[in-house]
C-alpha positions in Angstrom: 52.7 -53.0 23.4 50.7 -51.7 20.2 50.8 -48.0 19.8 47.2 -46.0 18.8 47.7 -44.0 15.4 48.1 -40.6 15.7 45.4 -40.2 12.7 42.5 -41.0 15.0 42.9 -37.9 17.6 43.6 -35.4 14.7 40.3 -36.9 12.9 38.1 -36.1 16.1 39.8 -32.8 16.9 38.6 -32.0 13.2 35.4 -33.3 13.6 34.9 -31.6 16.9 36.1 -27.9 14.9 33.5 -28.8 11.9 30.8 -28.9 14.5 31.7 -25.7 16.0 32.2 -23.8 12.8 28.8 -25.2 11.8 27.0 -24.2 14.8 28.5 -20.7 14.4 28.1 -20.2 10.9 24.0 -21.7 11.4 24.0 -19.1 14.1 25.4 -15.9 11.8 22.9 -17.3 9.4 20.1 -17.5 11.3 20.6 -13.8 13.0 21.6 -12.1 9.7 18.1 -13.7 7.8 15.9 -14.2 10.9 13.6 -11.4 9.5 11.3 -12.0 6.5 12.5 -9.8 4.0 10.0 -8.9 0.9 10.7 -6.9 -2.2 8.8 -6.3 -5.1 10.5 -5.0 -8.4 9.0 -3.5 -11.4 11.1 -4.0 -14.5 9.5 -0.7 -16.5 7.8 2.0 -14.9 4.2 3.1 -16.1 3.1 6.6 -16.3 -0.5 7.2 -17.1 -1.7 9.9 -18.2 -4.5 12.2 -15.6 -7.9 11.9 -16.8 -10.8 13.3 -15.5 -12.9 11.7 -13.0 -15.4 10.7 -15.1 -13.0 8.4 -17.4 -11.3 7.0 -14.2 -12.8 3.7 -14.9 -10.7 0.0 -15.1 -11.8 -3.3 -16.4 -9.5 -5.9 -14.8 -8.4 -9.0 -16.2 -6.2 -11.3 -13.7 -5.1 -14.7 -15.1 -3.1 -17.1 -13.0 -1.2 -20.0 -15.1 0.6 -21.4 -12.2 -0.1 -24.3 -10.2 -0.8 -22.5 -7.0 -4.2 -21.3 -6.1 -4.6 -17.6 -5.7 -7.6 -15.4 -4.8 -6.0 -11.9 -5.3 -8.5 -10.4 -8.0 -10.8 -9.1 -5.2 -8.0 -7.6 -3.7 -6.6 -5.7 -6.8 -10.2 -4.3 -7.4 -10.3 -2.9 -4.4 -6.9 -1.5 -4.4 -7.4 0.4 -7.6 -11.0 1.6 -6.6 -9.8 2.9 -3.1 -7.3 5.4 -5.5 -10.7 6.9 -6.9 -11.3 4.4 -10.1 -14.4 2.7 -11.0 -14.4 -0.9 -11.8 -16.2 -2.0 -14.9 -16.9 -5.0 -17.0 -17.7 -3.6 -20.1 -14.5 -2.9 -22.1 -16.3 -0.1 -24.5 -16.8 1.7 -21.0 -13.3 1.1 -19.5 -10.9 3.8 -20.0 -8.2 1.6 -18.7 -7.8 -2.1 -19.5 -5.8 -4.0 -16.8 -4.6 -7.4 -17.6 -2.1 -9.6 -15.5 -0.8 -13.1 -15.8 0.7 -14.8 -12.7 3.7 -16.9 -14.4 5.4 -18.3 -11.2 4.6 -18.8 -7.5 7.2 -20.9 -5.6 10.4 -21.7 -4.1 13.4 -19.9 -6.0 16.7 -18.5 -5.6 18.5 -15.0 -5.9 20.0 -15.8 -9.2 16.7 -16.8 -10.9 15.0 -13.9 -9.5 17.7 -11.4 -11.1 17.4 -13.4 -14.4 13.7 -13.2 -14.5 13.7 -9.7 -13.8 16.3 -8.5 -16.2 14.2 -10.6 -19.1 11.4 -8.2 -18.5 7.8 -8.8 -19.9 7.2 -11.6 -22.0 10.6 -12.9 -21.2 11.8 -16.1 -19.7 10.7 -17.0 -16.1 13.1 -18.9 -14.0 11.7 -19.7 -10.5 12.6 -23.4 -9.7 15.4 -23.0 -7.2 17.1 -24.9 -4.4 17.5 -21.9 -1.8 20.7 -20.8 -0.4 22.5 -22.6 2.0 24.8 -20.5 4.3 26.1 -18.8 1.7 29.7 -17.8 2.1 30.0 -18.8 5.4 29.9 -22.4 4.6 32.3 -22.0 2.3 34.9 -20.2 4.3 34.9 -23.1 6.8 35.0 -25.7 4.4 38.2 -24.1 2.8 39.7 -24.1 6.6 39.3 -27.5 7.9 39.3 -29.3 4.6 36.8 -32.1 3.0 35.9 -34.1 6.1 35.0 -30.7 8.3 33.2 -29.3 5.1 31.2 -32.6 4.8 30.2 -32.2 8.7 29.5 -28.7 8.1 27.2 -29.5 5.2 25.3 -32.4 7.1 24.7 -30.2 10.1 23.7 -26.6 8.4 21.8 -28.7 6.0 19.2 -30.0 8.3 19.4 -27.1 10.8 19.5 -23.5 8.9 18.8 -22.7 5.6 18.1 -19.1 3.9 15.2 -19.8 1.6 13.4 -17.8 -1.2 10.1 -17.6 -2.8 8.8 -15.7 -5.6 5.8 -14.6 -7.3 6.5 -13.3 -11.2 3.7 -11.1 -13.0 3.2 -9.8 -16.4 0.9 -6.5 -16.5 -0.3 -4.9 -19.8 -2.5 -1.5 -19.4 -4.0 -0.4 -22.2 -5.5 3.1 -22.3 -8.1 4.8 -24.5 -7.1 7.8 -26.4 -8.4 9.9 -29.0 -6.2 9.3 -31.7 -5.6 5.9 -33.5 -2.5 3.2 -32.8 -1.1 0.7 -35.4 -0.5 -2.5 -34.5 1.6 -5.0 -36.0 1.8 -8.4 -34.8 4.4 -11.5 -35.9 4.6 -14.8 -34.5 6.5 -17.9 -35.3 4.7 -21.3 -35.3 7.0 -24.6 -35.3 5.6 -27.0 -37.8 7.5 -30.3 -36.8 11.0 -30.0 -35.6 12.5 -28.6 -39.0 10.2 -25.7 -40.3 8.5 -22.7 -39.2 5.1 -20.9 -40.0 5.3 -17.0 -40.1 2.2 -15.3 -39.2 1.7 -11.6 -39.6 -1.2 -9.4 -38.8 -1.9 -5.8 -39.0 -4.3 -3.7 -36.7 -5.4 0.0 -35.8 -6.8 0.5 -32.5 -7.5 3.5 -30.2 -5.8 2.2 -27.3 -2.0 2.6 -26.5 -0.4 -0.1 -24.3 2.0 -0.7 -21.4 3.7 -3.3 -20.4 6.1 -4.4 -17.4 7.0 -7.4 -15.1 6.6 -7.3 -11.4 8.9 -9.6 -9.5 7.9 -10.3 -5.8 10.0 -12.0 -3.5 10.2 -13.1 0.1 13.2 -14.2 2.1 14.0 -15.7 5.3 16.0 -18.3 7.1 13.6 -21.9 7.1 11.1 -20.1 5.4 7.7 -21.8 4.9 5.4 -21.2 1.7 2.2 -20.8 3.6 4.1 -17.7 5.5 5.5 -16.1 2.3 2.4 -16.2 0.1 0.3 -13.8 1.9 3.3 -11.2 1.6 4.0 -11.9 -1.9 0.2 -11.6 -2.7 0.1 -8.2 -1.0 3.1 -7.0 -2.4 1.8 -7.6 -5.9 -1.6 -5.7 -4.7 0.4 -3.1 -3.6 2.2 -2.5 -6.8 -0.6 -3.0 -9.3 -2.7 -0.5 -7.2 0.3 2.0 -7.1 0.4 2.4 -11.0 -3.3 4.1 -11.0 
């Protein structure tokens, strides 16, 4: 009489254990990250000098160089106007000029967010990520039951519960009119082919001093969809810019 191999029951037990651990990990992650978490971080604080009511005029220029359609300029103007400022179209009549460029909108991960924030105004933007998958819970479970169980956990949890991040990264420049003069010097490196560069230098004197910062807005939740995250990212940016004035 042929005896059954003892490996088969062991594999069945391991597979069952993998399914149980995957379910526990997915449940823990769903509870921990089930609520939407939205954050806005500014790389450099901007302090604008108090001015008389007659000088509270702002020209607003919002640019969007991403592939996503946004309509935030009217809301930003409204947020600034609500703080007692008048929106103008003529630079000569503007005491402040607000210029913003939305550089990235889309899926990301925590590491890319942190590096984009550390880079600051004009720095590298790292917004493309895959989202976290159960974080440390998956790694612990995989180490306990070995390769087979770890593979089962990944297959199950990958289709069930993911912690998803979305971000909006915006560079901000505010120019403030002053009574004195500000000297500026610009230098740029232009590439000519693959082995040479051209250096351009330009000097200027203006009556405006400039402030620069970067705003990194993020939204995190399990199985978060972009359409759910976008309004919160937009509102966070609007609130941050409005709060500067």
